[in-house]
N, C-alpha and C positions, 0 to 999 in steps of 0.2 A: 868552307863552303863548297857544295857540290856543283856539279856542271849545270844541273837542272835548276838549282837556285841562283846561278849567276844568268842564265837565259830568262828566267822569270823576272829578275831584276831589271835586265836590260829592256825587256819587253814592256813592263810597267813604267821606267823611265822614258822610253820611246813614246808610248801612248801619252803619258802626261805632257810631255815636250810637244808633241803634235797639237793636242787640244789646246795648249796655251798659245801656241804659234797660231793657230786659226782663229782663236778668240781675240787676240791681239790685232791681228790683220782685219778681222771684222769690224772691231770697234774704231779702228782708225777709219774704215769705210763709212760707217754709220755716223760717227759722231765727229769725224775730222780729226785733224792732227792737233796734238797738244801744243800749247806755246813753246815748249822746250823743243819739239820737233820742227815746228815752223821756223824757230829763231835761228837754227841751224842752216837754213837754205837761205840763199840770195834773193833780195827783194826784186820783184819784176822790174825792169828797166822801162822807164816811159816812151812811149811812142811819138809823143808829140814834139 
């Protein structure tokens, strides 16, 4: 593999990773968290 191919592979991987990360964060914002994500967090304590 030449250095140009390595750079192209890394650029492609980085671009795909960035798109997936942004899409995931946007989906969390728009649709709310999944049950799995919400289940990992502590329930709010009652103030009364």
